[in-house]
C-alpha positions in Angstrom: 76.6 -37.8 122.7 78.9 -36.0 120.2 77.3 -33.2 118.2 78.4 -31.1 115.2 76.8 -27.7 114.9 76.6 -26.2 111.4 75.5 -22.6 111.8 76.9 -19.3 110.4 75.4 -16.9 113.0 77.6 -16.7 116.1 74.7 -15.7 118.3 72.6 -18.6 117.1 75.5 -21.0 117.9 75.8 -19.7 121.4 72.1 -20.0 122.0 72.0 -23.5 120.6 74.9 -24.6 122.8 73.2 -23.2 125.9 69.9 -24.9 125.0 71.7 -28.2 124.4 73.3 -28.0 127.8 69.9 -27.4 129.4 68.2 -30.4 127.7 71.0 -33.0 127.7 73.9 -33.2 130.0 75.6 -35.9 127.9 75.7 -33.6 124.8 79.2 -32.5 123.8 79.7 -30.2 120.9 82.8 -31.6 119.1 82.7 -29.2 116.2 81.2 -26.0 114.9 81.3 -25.1 111.2 79.8 -22.1 109.4 79.8 -22.9 105.7 79.4 -25.7 103.2 83.2 -25.9 102.6 84.2 -26.0 106.2 81.5 -28.6 107.0 82.6 -30.9 104.2 86.2 -30.6 105.4 85.3 -31.2 109.0 83.2 -34.3 108.2 86.1 -35.7 106.1 88.8 -35.0 108.6 87.0 -36.0 111.9 85.3 -39.0 113.4 81.6 -39.2 112.6 79.5 -37.4 115.3 76.4 -38.9 116.8 74.2 -36.1 115.5 74.4 -33.0 113.3 72.4 -29.8 114.0 72.5 -28.1 110.6 71.1 -24.7 109.5 69.7 -24.7 106.0 70.9 -21.3 104.9 74.6 -20.8 105.2 76.8 -17.9 104.0 78.0 -19.8 100.9 74.6 -21.4 100.0 72.1 -24.0 101.2 73.5 -26.7 103.4 71.9 -29.4 101.1 75.0 -29.1 98.9 77.0 -30.7 101.7 75.3 -34.0 101.0 76.4 -33.8 97.3 80.0 -33.3 98.3 80.5 -35.8 101.1 78.8 -38.7 102.9 76.9 -37.7 106.0 76.8 -40.9 108.0 74.8 -39.8 111.1 71.3 -38.4 111.7 70.7 -34.8 110.9 68.4 -32.2 112.5 67.9 -29.2 110.3 67.3 -25.8 111.8 65.5 -23.3 109.7 63.4 -20.1 109.6 61.1 -21.6 106.8 57.4 -21.9 107.4 56.4 -25.0 109.4 53.8 -26.2 106.9 56.4 -26.6 104.1 58.4 -29.0 106.3 55.9 -31.2 108.1 56.7 -34.1 105.7 60.3 -34.3 106.9 59.7 -35.5 110.5 60.7 -39.0 109.7 63.0 -41.3 111.6 66.6 -39.9 111.6 65.8 -36.7 109.8 64.0 -33.9 111.7 63.8 -30.1 111.6 63.5 -27.3 114.2 62.2 -23.8 113.5 64.4 -20.9 114.5 64.7 -19.5 117.0 65.1 -23.0 118.4 63.0 -23.6 121.5 64.1 -25.7 124.4 61.0 -28.0 124.3 61.4 -28.6 120.6 65.1 -29.4 120.9 64.3 -31.7 123.8 61.7 -33.6 121.8 64.1 -34.0 118.8 66.9 -35.2 121.0 64.6 -37.7 122.7 63.4 -38.9 119.3 67.0 -39.3 118.1 67.9 -41.4 121.2 65.1 -43.8 120.6 66.6 -44.8 117.3 68.4 -48.2 117.2 72.1 -47.9 116.7 72.8 -47.8 113.0 69.1 -47.5 112.1 68.3 -46.1 108.7 65.4 -43.8 107.8 62.5 -45.2 105.8 63.6 -42.9 103.0 67.2 -42.0 102.1 68.7 -38.7 103.2 69.4 -37.9 99.5 65.7 -38.3 98.6 64.7 -36.2 101.6 67.1 -33.4 100.7 65.9 -33.3 97.1 62.3 -33.2 98.2 63.0 -30.5 100.8 64.8 -28.4 98.2 61.7 -28.6 96.0 59.4 -27.7 98.9 61.6 -24.6 99.6 61.3 -23.2 96.1 59.4 -19.9 96.1 55.7 -20.8 96.0 53.6 -19.6 93.1 50.3 -18.2 94.5 47.1 -17.6 92.6 47.2 -14.3 90.7 43.6 -14.2 89.5 40.2 -16.0 89.7 37.9 -16.7 86.8 34.4 -16.2 88.0 30.9 -16.0 86.5 29.2 -12.6 86.2 26.0 -11.8 84.3 26.2 -15.0 82.2 29.9 -14.2 81.4 33.2 -15.2 82.8 35.4 -12.4 84.2 39.0 -12.5 85.5 39.5 -10.8 88.9 43.0 -10.0 90.1 43.8 -11.4 93.6 45.2 -8.0 94.5 41.7 -6.6 93.9 40.1 -8.9 96.4 39.3 -7.7 99.9 38.1 -10.9 101.5 36.7 -14.4 101.0 33.8 -15.8 103.1 31.3 -18.6 103.2 27.6 -18.5 104.1 27.6 -22.2 104.8 26.4 -23.1 101.3 28.4 -21.1 98.9 31.8 -19.3 99.0 32.2 -15.7 97.9 34.7 -13.0 97.6 34.3 -9.2 97.6 36.6 -6.8 95.8 37.8 -3.6 97.3 35.3 -1.7 95.1 32.5 -3.8 96.6 31.7 -6.3 93.8 30.6 -9.7 95.0 31.4 -13.0 93.2 30.8 -16.7 93.9 34.1 -18.6 94.0 34.2 -22.4 93.1 36.7 -23.5 95.7 36.3 -24.6 99.3 37.9 -22.5 102.0 40.5 -25.3 102.6 41.4 -25.3 98.9 41.9 -21.5 99.0 44.6 -22.0 101.7 46.9 -23.4 99.1 46.2 -20.7 96.6 46.5 -17.5 98.6 49.7 -15.8 99.9 49.2 -16.1 103.6 51.3 -13.0 104.1 48.5 -11.0 102.5 45.4 -13.1 103.5 44.6 -14.5 106.9 42.1 -17.1 107.7 40.4 -15.7 110.8 37.9 -18.6 111.1 36.6 -21.6 109.1 34.5 -19.3 107.0 36.6 -16.1 106.5 39.9 -15.0 104.8 40.6 -11.3 105.1 43.2 -9.3 103.2 45.3 -7.0 105.4 44.0 -4.0 103.5 40.4 -4.9 104.2 40.7 -4.6 108.0 39.4 -1.2 109.0 38.6 -1.8 112.7 39.4 -4.4 115.4 37.3 -4.7 118.6 37.2 -7.2 121.5 34.4 -9.6 121.4 33.0 -12.0 124.0 34.6 -15.4 124.3 38.1 -13.9 124.0 37.5 -13.3 120.3 37.9 -10.3 118.1 35.4 -8.8 115.7 36.6 -7.0 112.6 35.1 -4.0 110.8 35.8 -4.7 107.1 35.8 -2.5 104.1 33.7 -3.0 102.0 31.0 -4.0 104.5 29.7 -7.5 104.6 26.4 -9.0 106.0 28.2 -11.5 108.1 30.2 -11.1 111.4 33.9 -11.3 110.7 35.0 -12.9 114.0 38.6 -14.0 114.8 38.3 -17.3 116.5 39.8 -17.5 120.0 42.7 -19.8 119.1 43.7 -17.5 116.3 43.7 -14.2 118.1 47.4 -14.1 119.1 48.6 -15.2 115.7 46.2 -12.7 114.0 47.6 -9.8 116.0 51.2 -10.8 115.0 50.1 -11.0 111.3 48.6 -7.6 111.5 51.7 -6.2 113.1 54.2 -7.5 110.5 
């Protein structure tokens, strides 16, 4: 299996080659390019490889431009540091993606998927369409800046930066501001996930989103969970569910 690696970081290339060797003994790296221009030239001057492993961000721009400049006749697996949720839609047929740093198990699964393709098989959707949609997905996301809520028979606008946390009592959803004002919010917890910057708010459970500035104290809790002390205080236990503990600690440490 002949593979072209498109990657502008020398260390990443070496790691990718080493990982490839460990997951597939038939893999032969026939070319390594580090830019849009060098990749276009390589594809035009060399026999078509069986597979391309292509980083999205290159020194001279996004690798999508390669598809505008030359025909890519083989399957492509993108490697990227972008958030997984922005890319789930692109695991189809001959186009795949791997999050960096590329893990052995993920690369193994992608190679296995590629090998199951019939020779000459085409994706259900064209590579051009996928590239355009992926470019749109990777545009900087616009997050909610404020919420319009009811207060004393009036509507008031509350800046998201003023919100300490969101929570649910099972019937209604609320948020509290850093200065301890409480409001009902007319969105479900799942809907809030698409509105909030997840670098600033973390969903610790099905019923709680906390801002990083609202976490005053973190303690161990039975069942391998964590319990948070929040500011301002809230009449509901802010528990980090067991499956989220590791990720929550990473989020707090960023």
